[in-house]
PAMARDO-802524 format. One record per residue (C-alpha): residue in one letter; x, y, z; residue number from 1. Coordinates in Angstrom, 2 decimals. Layout:
BEGIN
{code->A | px->X | py->Y | pz->Z | pos->NUM}
...
END
This chain:
BEGIN
{code->M | px->-1.57 | py->0.11 | pz->12.67 | pos->1}
{code->E | px->-5.49 | py->0.57 | pz->13.02 | pos->2}
{code->K | px->-8.88 | py->-0.80 | pz->12.01 | pos->3}
{code->I | px->-10.73 | py->0.75 | pz->9.74 | pos->4}
{code->E | px->-14.85 | py->0.37 | pz->8.37 | pos->5}
{code->I | px->-16.28 | py->1.56 | pz->5.20 | pos->6}
{code->R | px->-19.44 | py->2.63 | pz->4.46 | pos->7}
{code->D | px->-19.85 | py->4.38 | pz->1.80 | pos->8}
{code->D | px->-20.38 | py->2.43 | pz->-1.83 | pos->9}
{code->A | px->-17.61 | py->4.45 | pz->-4.05 | pos->10}
{code->A | px->-14.99 | py->3.71 | pz->-0.93 | pos->11}
{code->I | px->-15.72 | py->0.36 | pz->-0.45 | pos->12}
{code->A | px->-15.83 | py->-0.28 | pz->-3.95 | pos->13}
{code->K | px->-12.30 | py->1.61 | pz->-4.30 | pos->14}
{code->V | px->-10.99 | py->-0.79 | pz->-1.63 | pos->15}
{code->G | px->-12.15 | py->-3.87 | pz->-3.43 | pos->16}
{code->R | px->-10.33 | py->-2.93 | pz->-6.32 | pos->17}
{code->A | px->-7.16 | py->-2.69 | pz->-4.07 | pos->18}
{code->L | px->-7.67 | py->-5.83 | pz->-2.53 | pos->19}
{code->A | px->-7.91 | py->-7.34 | pz->-5.73 | pos->20}
{code->S | px->-4.53 | py->-8.04 | pz->-6.75 | pos->21}
{code->P | px->-2.48 | py->-10.82 | pz->-5.15 | pos->22}
{code->T | px->0.83 | py->-8.53 | pz->-5.96 | pos->23}
{code->R | px->-1.51 | py->-5.53 | pz->-3.83 | pos->24}
{code->L | px->-2.00 | py->-8.25 | pz->-1.05 | pos->25}
{code->R | px->1.47 | py->-9.37 | pz->-1.02 | pos->26}
{code->I | px->2.86 | py->-5.89 | pz->-0.81 | pos->27}
{code->L | px->0.56 | py->-4.88 | pz->2.21 | pos->28}
{code->R | px->1.51 | py->-8.02 | pz->3.92 | pos->29}
{code->V | px->5.47 | py->-7.51 | pz->3.24 | pos->30}
{code->L | px->4.52 | py->-3.20 | pz->4.67 | pos->31}
{code->A | px->2.86 | py->-4.81 | pz->7.62 | pos->32}
{code->E | px->6.42 | py->-6.24 | pz->8.76 | pos->33}
{code->K | px->8.53 | py->-3.41 | pz->8.17 | pos->34}
{code->E | px->8.07 | py->0.10 | pz->6.08 | pos->35}
{code->M | px->9.86 | py->0.11 | pz->2.90 | pos->36}
{code->S | px->10.78 | py->2.20 | pz->0.01 | pos->37}
{code->N | px->9.50 | py->1.28 | pz->-3.50 | pos->38}
{code->A | px->12.85 | py->0.27 | pz->-4.64 | pos->39}
{code->E | px->13.52 | py->-2.02 | pz->-1.08 | pos->40}
{code->L | px->9.69 | py->-3.04 | pz->-2.23 | pos->41}
{code->A | px->10.66 | py->-4.35 | pz->-5.57 | pos->42}
{code->Q | px->13.36 | py->-6.61 | pz->-4.74 | pos->43}
{code->A | px->11.60 | py->-7.92 | pz->-1.88 | pos->44}
{code->L | px->8.76 | py->-8.92 | pz->-4.14 | pos->45}
{code->G | px->11.06 | py->-9.49 | pz->-7.30 | pos->46}
{code->G | px->9.54 | py->-6.82 | pz->-9.67 | pos->47}
{code->T | px->10.60 | py->-3.19 | pz->-10.69 | pos->48}
{code->E | px->10.80 | py->-0.11 | pz->-8.39 | pos->49}
{code->A | px->7.78 | py->0.78 | pz->-11.47 | pos->50}
{code->N | px->5.54 | py->-1.53 | pz->-10.77 | pos->51}
{code->A | px->5.89 | py->-1.67 | pz->-7.30 | pos->52}
{code->S | px->5.40 | py->2.23 | pz->-6.97 | pos->53}
{code->A | px->1.80 | py->1.41 | pz->-9.27 | pos->54}
{code->Q | px->0.69 | py->-0.35 | pz->-7.20 | pos->55}
{code->T | px->1.53 | py->1.62 | pz->-3.85 | pos->56}
{code->K | px->-0.50 | py->3.99 | pz->-5.62 | pos->57}
{code->I | px->-3.57 | py->2.12 | pz->-5.86 | pos->58}
{code->L | px->-3.00 | py->1.16 | pz->-2.81 | pos->59}
{code->L | px->-2.75 | py->4.76 | pz->-0.61 | pos->60}
{code->D | px->-5.15 | py->6.44 | pz->-2.85 | pos->61}
{code->A | px->-7.39 | py->3.69 | pz->-1.39 | pos->62}
{code->G | px->-6.51 | py->4.65 | pz->2.42 | pos->63}
{code->L | px->-4.75 | py->1.27 | pz->2.93 | pos->64}
{code->L | px->-1.11 | py->2.66 | pz->2.90 | pos->65}
{code->T | px->0.43 | py->5.29 | pz->4.45 | pos->66}
{code->C | px->3.62 | py->7.14 | pz->2.75 | pos->67}
{code->Q | px->6.22 | py->9.69 | pz->3.55 | pos->68}
{code->Y | px->9.39 | py->11.42 | pz->1.28 | pos->69}
{code->D | px->13.18 | py->10.98 | pz->3.03 | pos->70}
{code->K | px->15.69 | py->11.97 | pz->1.22 | pos->71}
{code->G | px->17.63 | py->9.22 | pz->-0.99 | pos->72}
{code->V | px->20.67 | py->9.35 | pz->-2.35 | pos->73}
{code->H | px->19.49 | py->10.98 | pz->-5.44 | pos->74}
{code->G | px->16.82 | py->12.78 | pz->-4.38 | pos->75}
{code->L | px->13.93 | py->11.59 | pz->-2.26 | pos->76}
{code->R | px->12.39 | py->8.21 | pz->-1.94 | pos->77}
{code->K | px->9.05 | py->7.25 | pz->-0.68 | pos->78}
{code->I | px->8.83 | py->5.23 | pz->2.30 | pos->79}
{code->C | px->5.46 | py->3.12 | pz->2.29 | pos->80}
{code->A | px->3.72 | py->1.45 | pz->5.44 | pos->81}
{code->T | px->0.67 | py->-0.14 | pz->5.81 | pos->82}
{code->R | px->-2.11 | py->1.68 | pz->7.44 | pos->83}
{code->V | px->-4.18 | py->-1.01 | pz->8.34 | pos->84}
{code->N | px->-4.43 | py->-4.85 | pz->9.79 | pos->85}
{code->Q | px->-8.27 | py->-4.61 | pz->9.72 | pos->86}
{code->I | px->-11.05 | py->-3.65 | pz->7.19 | pos->87}
{code->I | px->-14.57 | py->-3.53 | pz->8.07 | pos->88}
{code->V | px->-17.30 | py->-3.24 | pz->5.08 | pos->89}
{code->T | px->-20.51 | py->-2.16 | pz->6.78 | pos->90}
{code->L | px->-23.69 | py->-2.75 | pz->3.98 | pos->91}
END
């Protein structure tokens, strides 16, 4: 994990929107402990895989997660991990 500093207004807004959801904050905390697939994450959160996938996409687009693809039982599965443990916003 790393510390990121964001200065660009658009990036600040994107990260702010990503962090505005309690579910996405829980995802960051869970993934800080260990990387997981969307199916594992859905089970850990007590939600659906579709919702976990949608939420991780928002976090990935904001630059807060890293994801890679691995072989699964029925094709590929997306494995995600928290990219950051600290975010510094410079105005």
